[in-house]
CHARMM-style PDB file with segment names, atoms N, HN, CA, C and O in Angstrom:
ATOM      1  N   MET     1     101.070  85.731  93.936  1.00  0.00      PROA
ATOM      2  CA  MET     1     102.474  85.670  93.532  1.00  0.00      PROA
ATOM      3  C   MET     1     103.370  85.567  94.765  1.00  0.00      PROA
ATOM      4  O   MET     1     103.873  84.483  95.060  1.00  0.00      PROA
ATOM      5  N   GLY     2     103.580  86.654  95.483  1.00  0.00      PROA
ATOM      6  HN  GLY     2     103.172  87.535  95.243  1.00  0.00      PROA
ATOM      7  CA  GLY     2     104.494  86.617  96.614  1.00  0.00      PROA
ATOM      8  C   GLY     2     103.818  86.506  97.954  1.00  0.00      PROA
ATOM      9  O   GLY     2     104.473  86.261  98.968  1.00  0.00      PROA
ATOM     10  N   GLY     3     102.495  86.686  97.971  1.00  0.00      PROA
ATOM     11  HN  GLY     3     101.963  86.884  97.148  1.00  0.00      PROA
ATOM     12  CA  GLY     3     101.781  86.669  99.237  1.00  0.00      PROA
ATOM     13  C   GLY     3     101.860  85.328  99.933  1.00  0.00      PROA
ATOM     14  O   GLY     3     101.798  84.279  99.291  1.00  0.00      PROA
ATOM     15  N   GLY     4     101.996  85.364 101.248  1.00  0.00      PROA
ATOM     16  HN  GLY     4     102.046  86.216 101.769  1.00  0.00      PROA
ATOM     17  CA  GLY     4     102.035  84.137 102.026  1.00  0.00      PROA
ATOM     18  C   GLY     4     103.373  83.440 102.043  1.00  0.00      PROA
ATOM     19  O   GLY     4     103.495  82.354 102.610  1.00  0.00      PROA
ATOM     20  N   LYS     5     104.369  84.030 101.441  1.00  0.00      PROA
ATOM     21  HN  LYS     5     104.271  84.912 100.980  1.00  0.00      PROA
ATOM     22  CA  LYS     5     105.710  83.435 101.425  1.00  0.00      PROA
ATOM     23  C   LYS     5     106.617  84.205 102.373  1.00  0.00      PROA
ATOM     24  O   LYS     5     106.356  85.361 102.708  1.00  0.00      PROA
ATOM     25  N   LYS     6     107.673  83.551 102.794  1.00  0.00      PROA
ATOM     26  HN  LYS     6     107.885  82.612 102.522  1.00  0.00      PROA
ATOM     27  CA  LYS     6     108.689  84.234 103.598  1.00  0.00      PROA
ATOM     28  C   LYS     6     109.354  85.297 102.729  1.00  0.00      PROA
ATOM     29  O   LYS     6     109.438  85.124 101.513  1.00  0.00      PROA
ATOM     30  N   PRO     7     109.826  86.384 103.315  1.00  0.00      PROA
ATOM     31  CA  PRO     7     110.478  87.428 102.524  1.00  0.00      PROA
ATOM     32  C   PRO     7     111.634  86.910 101.664  1.00  0.00      PROA
ATOM     33  O   PRO     7     111.859  87.423 100.568  1.00  0.00      PROA
ATOM     34  N   SER     8     112.351  85.926 102.132  1.00  0.00      PROA
ATOM     35  HN  SER     8     112.168  85.509 103.023  1.00  0.00      PROA
ATOM     36  CA  SER     8     113.467  85.390 101.362  1.00  0.00      PROA
ATOM     37  C   SER     8     113.012  84.564 100.162  1.00  0.00      PROA
ATOM     38  O   SER     8     113.812  84.275  99.274  1.00  0.00      PROA
ATOM     39  N   GLU     9     111.732  84.181 100.127  1.00  0.00      PROA
ATOM     40  HN  GLU     9     111.081  84.416 100.849  1.00  0.00      PROA
ATOM     41  CA  GLU     9     111.200  83.371  99.030  1.00  0.00      PROA
ATOM     42  C   GLU     9     110.419  84.192  97.999  1.00  0.00      PROA
ATOM     43  O   GLU     9     109.983  83.648  96.984  1.00  0.00      PROA
ATOM     44  N   ARG    10     110.241  85.475  98.244  1.00  0.00      PROA
ATOM     45  HN  ARG    10     110.595  85.917  99.068  1.00  0.00      PROA
ATOM     46  CA  ARG    10     109.478  86.325  97.336  1.00  0.00      PROA
ATOM     47  C   ARG    10     110.315  86.699  96.126  1.00  0.00      PROA
ATOM     48  O   ARG    10     111.542  86.737  96.211  1.00  0.00      PROA
ATOM     49  N   PRO    11     109.655  86.981  94.976  1.00  0.00      PROA
ATOM     50  CA  PRO    11     110.387  87.388  93.771  1.00  0.00      PROA
ATOM     51  C   PRO    11     111.177  88.669  94.013  1.00  0.00      PROA
ATOM     52  O   PRO    11     110.755  89.529  94.787  1.00  0.00      PROA
ATOM     53  N   GLN    12     112.310  88.791  93.357  1.00  0.00      PROA
ATOM     54  HN  GLN    12     112.653  88.093  92.728  1.00  0.00      PROA
ATOM     55  CA  GLN    12     113.141  89.984  93.495  1.00  0.00      PROA
ATOM     56  C   GLN    12     113.503  90.543  92.129  1.00  0.00      PROA
ATOM     57  O   GLN    12     113.492  89.833  91.124  1.00  0.00      PROA
ATOM     58  N   LYS    13     113.824  91.829  92.115  1.00  0.00      PROA
ATOM     59  HN  LYS    13     113.833  92.406  92.932  1.00  0.00      PROA
ATOM     60  CA  LYS    13     114.327  92.519  90.931  1.00  0.00      PROA
ATOM     61  C   LYS    13     115.509  93.374  91.374  1.00  0.00      PROA
ATOM     62  O   LYS    13     115.708  93.599  92.568  1.00  0.00      PROA
ATOM     63  N   ILE    14     116.286  93.846  90.410  1.00  0.00      PROA
ATOM     64  HN  ILE    14     116.124  93.664  89.440  1.00  0.00      PROA
ATOM     65  CA  ILE    14     117.406  94.746  90.673  1.00  0.00      PROA
ATOM     66  C   ILE    14     117.021  96.134  90.166  1.00  0.00      PROA
ATOM     67  O   ILE    14     116.594  96.283  89.021  1.00  0.00      PROA
ATOM     68  N   CYS    15     117.170  97.136  91.005  1.00  0.00      PROA
ATOM     69  HN  CYS    15     117.516  97.016  91.936  1.00  0.00      PROA
ATOM     70  CA  CYS    15     116.872  98.516  90.621  1.00  0.00      PROA
ATOM     71  C   CYS    15     117.947  99.004  89.646  1.00  0.00      PROA
ATOM     72  O   CYS    15     119.134  98.900  89.951  1.00  0.00      PROA
ATOM     73  N   PRO    16     117.557  99.540  88.470  1.00  0.00      PROA
ATOM     74  CA  PRO    16     118.548  99.996  87.496  1.00  0.00      PROA
ATOM     75  C   PRO    16     119.279 101.275  87.917  1.00  0.00      PROA
ATOM     76  O   PRO    16     120.310 101.602  87.329  1.00  0.00      PROA
ATOM     77  N   VAL    17     118.781 101.997  88.904  1.00  0.00      PROA
ATOM     78  HN  VAL    17     117.944 101.731  89.381  1.00  0.00      PROA
ATOM     79  CA  VAL    17     119.401 103.241  89.349  1.00  0.00      PROA
ATOM     80  C   VAL    17     120.464 102.977  90.408  1.00  0.00      PROA
ATOM     81  O   VAL    17     121.622 103.363  90.244  1.00  0.00      PROA
ATOM     82  N   CYS    18     120.066 102.316  91.500  1.00  0.00      PROA
ATOM     83  HN  CYS    18     119.125 102.002  91.634  1.00  0.00      PROA
ATOM     84  CA  CYS    18     120.994 102.121  92.614  1.00  0.00      PROA
ATOM     85  C   CYS    18     121.656 100.742  92.590  1.00  0.00      PROA
ATOM     86  O   CYS    18     122.643 100.522  93.291  1.00  0.00      PROA
ATOM     87  N   GLY    19     121.132  99.824  91.801  1.00  0.00      PROA
ATOM     88  HN  GLY    19     120.330 100.002  91.231  1.00  0.00      PROA
ATOM     89  CA  GLY    19     121.727  98.498  91.683  1.00  0.00      PROA
ATOM     90  C   GLY    19     121.405  97.553  92.829  1.00  0.00      PROA
ATOM     91  O   GLY    19     121.965  96.459  92.900  1.00  0.00      PROA
ATOM     92  N   ARG    20     120.520  97.953  93.721  1.00  0.00      PROA
ATOM     93  HN  ARG    20     120.065  98.841  93.663  1.00  0.00      PROA
ATOM     94  CA  ARG    20     120.169  97.115  94.866  1.00  0.00      PROA
ATOM     95  C   ARG    20     118.991  96.214  94.528  1.00  0.00      PROA
ATOM     96  O   ARG    20     118.121  96.596  93.745  1.00  0.00      PROA
ATOM     97  N   PRO    21     118.956  95.027  95.110  1.00  0.00      PROA
ATOM     98  CA  PRO    21     117.794  94.158  94.901  1.00  0.00      PROA
ATOM     99  C   PRO    21     116.622  94.639  95.758  1.00  0.00      PROA
ATOM    100  O   PRO    21     116.815  95.154  96.859  1.00  0.00      PROA
ATOM    101  N   PHE    22     115.413  94.465  95.239  1.00  0.00      PROA
ATOM    102  HN  PHE    22     115.256  94.047  94.344  1.00  0.00      PROA
ATOM    103  CA  PHE    22     114.218  94.752  96.024  1.00  0.00      PROA
ATOM    104  C   PHE    22     113.208  93.647  95.773  1.00  0.00      PROA
ATOM    105  O   PHE    22     113.145  93.071  94.687  1.00  0.00      PROA
ATOM    106  N   ALA    23     112.417  93.363  96.803  1.00  0.00      PROA
ATOM    107  HN  ALA    23     112.467  93.831  97.686  1.00  0.00      PROA
ATOM    108  CA  ALA    23     111.506  92.223  96.766  1.00  0.00      PROA
ATOM    109  C   ALA    23     110.070  92.655  96.509  1.00  0.00      PROA
ATOM    110  O   ALA    23     109.699  93.812  96.707  1.00  0.00      PROA
ATOM    111  N   TRP    24     109.279  91.692  96.066  1.00  0.00      PROA
ATOM    112  HN  TRP    24     109.581  90.753  95.905  1.00  0.00      PROA
ATOM    113  CA  TRP    24     107.846  91.865  95.852  1.00  0.00      PROA
ATOM    114  C   TRP    24     107.193  92.405  97.106  1.00  0.00      PROA
ATOM    115  O   TRP    24     107.536  91.996  98.215  1.00  0.00      PROA
ATOM    116  N   ARG    25     106.246  93.331  96.936  1.00  0.00      PROA
ATOM    117  HN  ARG    25     105.968  93.663  96.034  1.00  0.00      PROA
ATOM    118  CA  ARG    25     105.475  93.876  98.062  1.00  0.00      PROA
ATOM    119  C   ARG    25     103.998  93.779  97.732  1.00  0.00      PROA
ATOM    120  O   ARG    25     103.610  93.834  96.565  1.00  0.00      PROA
ATOM    121  N   LYS    26     103.188  93.638  98.743  1.00  0.00      PROA
ATOM    122  HN  LYS    26     103.503  93.594  99.691  1.00  0.00      PROA
ATOM    123  CA  LYS    26     101.743  93.490  98.565  1.00  0.00      PROA
ATOM    124  C   LYS    26     101.162  94.624  97.719  1.00  0.00      PROA
ATOM    125  O   LYS    26     100.312  94.376  96.864  1.00  0.00      PROA
ATOM    126  N   LYS    27     101.602  95.856  97.941  1.00  0.00      PROA
ATOM    127  HN  LYS    27     102.293  96.057  98.635  1.00  0.00      PROA
ATOM    128  CA  LYS    27     101.035  96.981  97.194  1.00  0.00      PROA
ATOM    129  C   LYS    27     101.389  96.935  95.708  1.00  0.00      PROA
ATOM    130  O   LYS    27     100.759  97.621  94.904  1.00  0.00      PROA
ATOM    131  N   TRP    28     102.390  96.134  95.335  1.00  0.00      PROA
ATOM    132  HN  TRP    28     102.903  95.577  95.989  1.00  0.00      PROA
ATOM    133  CA  TRP    28     102.762  95.973  93.929  1.00  0.00      PROA
ATOM    134  C   TRP    28     102.143  94.728  93.314  1.00  0.00      PROA
ATOM    135  O   TRP    28     102.486  94.366  92.189  1.00  0.00      PROA
ATOM    136  N   GLU    29     101.241  94.067  94.024  1.00  0.00      PROA
ATOM    137  HN  GLU    29     100.962  94.361  94.938  1.00  0.00      PROA
ATOM    138  CA  GLU    29     100.704  92.775  93.596  1.00  0.00      PROA
ATOM    139  C   GLU    29     100.182  92.792  92.158  1.00  0.00      PROA
ATOM    140  O   GLU    29     100.520  91.905  91.374  1.00  0.00      PROA
ATOM    141  N   ARG    30      99.369  93.777  91.802  1.00  0.00      PROA
ATOM    142  HN  ARG    30      99.094  94.498  92.439  1.00  0.00      PROA
ATOM    143  CA  ARG    30      98.783  93.822  90.462  1.00  0.00      PROA
ATOM    144  C   ARG    30      99.751  94.352  89.412  1.00  0.00      PROA
ATOM    145  O   ARG    30      99.585  94.066  88.227  1.00  0.00      PROA
ATOM    146  N   ASP    31     100.760  95.120  89.824  1.00  0.00      PROA
ATOM    147  HN  ASP    31     100.895  95.352  90.787  1.00  0.00      PROA
ATOM    148  CA  ASP    31     101.653  95.789  88.880  1.00  0.00      PROA
ATOM    149  C   ASP    31     103.094  95.299  88.918  1.00  0.00      PROA
ATOM    150  O   ASP    31     103.983  95.989  88.418  1.00  0.00      PROA
ATOM    151  N   TRP    32     103.347  94.145  89.488  1.00  0.00      PROA
ATOM    152  HN  TRP    32     102.625  93.584  89.894  1.00  0.00      PROA
ATOM    153  CA  TRP    32     104.721  93.676  89.671  1.00  0.00      PROA
ATOM    154  C   TRP    32     105.507  93.648  88.358  1.00  0.00      PROA
ATOM    155  O   TRP    32     106.700  93.953  88.349  1.00  0.00      PROA
ATOM    156  N   ASP    33     104.860  93.290  87.265  1.00  0.00      PROA
ATOM    157  HN  ASP    33     103.891  93.042  87.273  1.00  0.00      PROA
ATOM    158  CA  ASP    33     105.551  93.241  85.975  1.00  0.00      PROA
ATOM    159  C   ASP    33     105.973  94.627  85.496  1.00  0.00      PROA
ATOM    160  O   ASP    33     106.912  94.751  84.710  1.00  0.00      PROA
ATOM    161  N   LYS    34     105.288  95.667  85.962  1.00  0.00      PROA
ATOM    162  HN  LYS    34     104.525  95.567  86.600  1.00  0.00      PROA
ATOM    163  CA  LYS    34     105.582  97.039  85.545  1.00  0.00      PROA
ATOM    164  C   LYS    34     106.518  97.770  86.501  1.00  0.00      PROA
ATOM    165  O   LYS    34     107.035  98.834  86.160  1.00  0.00      PROA
ATOM    166  N   VAL    35     106.745  97.220  87.689  1.00  0.00      PROA
ATOM    167  HN  VAL    35     106.325  96.356  87.966  1.00  0.00      PROA
ATOM    168  CA  VAL    35     107.608  97.867  88.681  1.00  0.00      PROA
ATOM    169  C   VAL    35     109.059  97.780  88.209  1.00  0.00      PROA
ATOM    170  O   VAL    35     109.560  96.702  87.890  1.00  0.00      PROA
ATOM    171  N   ILE    36     109.723  98.940  88.170  1.00  0.00      PROA
ATOM    172  HN  ILE    36     109.316  99.816  88.429  1.00  0.00      PROA
ATOM    173  CA  ILE    36     111.107  99.002  87.699  1.00  0.00      PROA
ATOM    174  C   ILE    36     112.047  99.463  88.809  1.00  0.00      PROA
ATOM    175  O   ILE    36     113.149  98.936  88.961  1.00  0.00      PROA
ATOM    176  N   TYR    37     111.600 100.457  89.586  1.00  0.00      PROA
ATOM    177  HN  TYR    37     110.705 100.886  89.463  1.00  0.00      PROA
ATOM    178  CA  TYR    37     112.457 101.094  90.583  1.00  0.00      PROA
ATOM    179  C   TYR    37     112.119 100.643  91.994  1.00  0.00      PROA
ATOM    180  O   TYR    37     110.982 100.262  92.272  1.00  0.00      PROA
ATOM    181  N   CYS    38     113.099 100.685  92.882  1.00  0.00      PROA
ATOM    182  HN  CYS    38     114.022 100.995  92.656  1.00  0.00      PROA
ATOM    183  CA  CYS    38     112.902 100.249  94.263  1.00  0.00      PROA
ATOM    184  C   CYS    38     112.220 101.307  95.124  1.00  0.00      PROA
ATOM    185  O   CYS    38     111.630 100.978  96.152  1.00  0.00      PROA
ATOM    186  N   SER    39     112.295 102.571  94.717  1.00  0.00      PROA
ATOM    187  HN  SER    39     112.775 102.838  93.881  1.00  0.00      PROA
ATOM    188  CA  SER    39     111.745 103.646  95.536  1.00  0.00      PROA
ATOM    189  C   SER    39     111.385 104.849  94.672  1.00  0.00      PROA
ATOM    190  O   SER    39     111.747 104.913  93.497  1.00  0.00      PROA
ATOM    191  N   ASP    40     110.670 105.798  95.267  1.00  0.00      PROA
ATOM    192  HN  ASP    40     110.377 105.745  96.221  1.00  0.00      PROA
ATOM    193  CA  ASP    40     110.336 107.035  94.559  1.00  0.00      PROA
ATOM    194  C   ASP    40     111.597 107.834  94.240  1.00  0.00      PROA
ATOM    195  O   ASP    40     111.677 108.478  93.193  1.00  0.00      PROA
ATOM    196  N   LYS    41     112.560 107.795  95.119  1.00  0.00      PROA
ATOM    197  HN  LYS    41     112.495 107.272  95.969  1.00  0.00      PROA
ATOM    198  CA  LYS    41     113.808 108.526  94.896  1.00  0.00      PROA
ATOM    199  C   LYS    41     114.509 108.028  93.624  1.00  0.00      PROA
ATOM    200  O   LYS    41     114.958 108.830  92.805  1.00  0.00      PROA
ATOM    201  N   CYS    42     114.597 106.722  93.468  1.00  0.00      PROA
ATOM    202  HN  CYS    42     114.232 106.071  94.134  1.00  0.00      PROA
ATOM    203  CA  CYS    42     115.221 106.163  92.263  1.00  0.00      PROA
ATOM    204  C   CYS    42     114.356 106.437  91.022  1.00  0.00      PROA
ATOM    205  O   CYS    42     114.881 106.684  89.937  1.00  0.00      PROA
ATOM    206  N   ARG    43     113.040 106.390  91.193  1.00  0.00      PROA
ATOM    207  HN  ARG    43     112.613 106.189  92.074  1.00  0.00      PROA
ATOM    208  CA  ARG    43     112.143 106.660  90.075  1.00  0.00      PROA
ATOM    209  C   ARG    43     112.319 108.088  89.578  1.00  0.00      PROA
ATOM    210  O   ARG    43     112.235 108.338  88.376  1.00  0.00      PROA
ATOM    211  N   MET    44     112.562 109.026  90.486  1.00  0.00      PROA
ATOM    212  HN  MET    44     112.631 108.822  91.463  1.00  0.00      PROA
ATOM    213  CA  MET    44     112.759 110.429  90.101  1.00  0.00      PROA
ATOM    214  C   MET    44     114.044 110.633  89.308  1.00  0.00      PROA
ATOM    215  O   MET    44     114.124 111.523  88.461  1.00  0.00      PROA
ATOM    216  N   LYS    45     115.042 109.810  89.583  1.00  0.00      PROA
ATOM    217  HN  LYS    45     114.978 109.087  90.271  1.00  0.00      PROA
ATOM    218  CA  LYS    45     116.293 109.900  88.821  1.00  0.00      PROA
ATOM    219  C   LYS    45     116.076 109.409  87.396  1.00  0.00      PROA
ATOM    220  O   LYS    45     116.735 109.874  86.466  1.00  0.00      PROA
ATOM    221  N   GLY    46     115.148 108.465  87.226  1.00  0.00      PROA
ATOM    222  HN  GLY    46     114.612 108.088  87.982  1.00  0.00      PROA
ATOM    223  CA  GLY    46     114.650 108.054  85.919  1.00  0.00      PROA
ATOM    224  C   GLY    46     115.587 107.325  84.977  1.00  0.00      PROA
ATOM    225  O   GLY    46     115.405 107.421  83.763  1.00  0.00      PROA
ATOM    226  N   VAL    47     116.556 106.618  85.459  1.00  0.00      PROA
ATOM    227  HN  VAL    47     116.704 106.540  86.445  1.00  0.00      PROA
ATOM    228  CA  VAL    47     117.421 105.856  84.579  1.00  0.00      PROA
ATOM    229  C   VAL    47     116.711 104.547  84.234  1.00  0.00      PROA
ATOM    230  O   VAL    47     116.259 103.832  85.128  1.00  0.00      PROA
ATOM    231  N   THR    48     116.613 104.234  82.947  1.00  0.00      PROA
ATOM    232  HN  THR    48     116.981 104.815  82.221  1.00  0.00      PROA
ATOM    233  CA  THR    48     115.978 102.984  82.529  1.00  0.00      PROA
ATOM    234  C   THR    48     116.987 102.112  81.798  1.00  0.00      PROA
ATOM    235  O   THR    48     118.089 102.545  81.464  1.00  0.00      PROA
ATOM    236  N   LYS    49     116.588 100.898  81.563  1.00  0.00      PROA
ATOM    237  HN  LYS    49     115.692 100.546  81.834  1.00  0.00      PROA
ATOM    238  CA  LYS    49     117.477  99.939  80.884  1.00  0.00      PROA
ATOM    239  C   LYS    49     117.768 100.350  79.468  1.00  0.00      PROA
ATOM    240  OT1 LYS    49     118.497  99.655  78.761  1.00  0.00      PROA
TER     241      LYS     49
END
């Protein structure tokens, strides 16, 4: 999916907690469709769509 691309070309999502965009990361490769939050801090706040 995002591997081998420049950071500006990787897929992005918007975090529902802080509203900031975050990009695809290698460690999320298998779970990208399930990733909702940009960080553990935002995940702990737990606001969902």
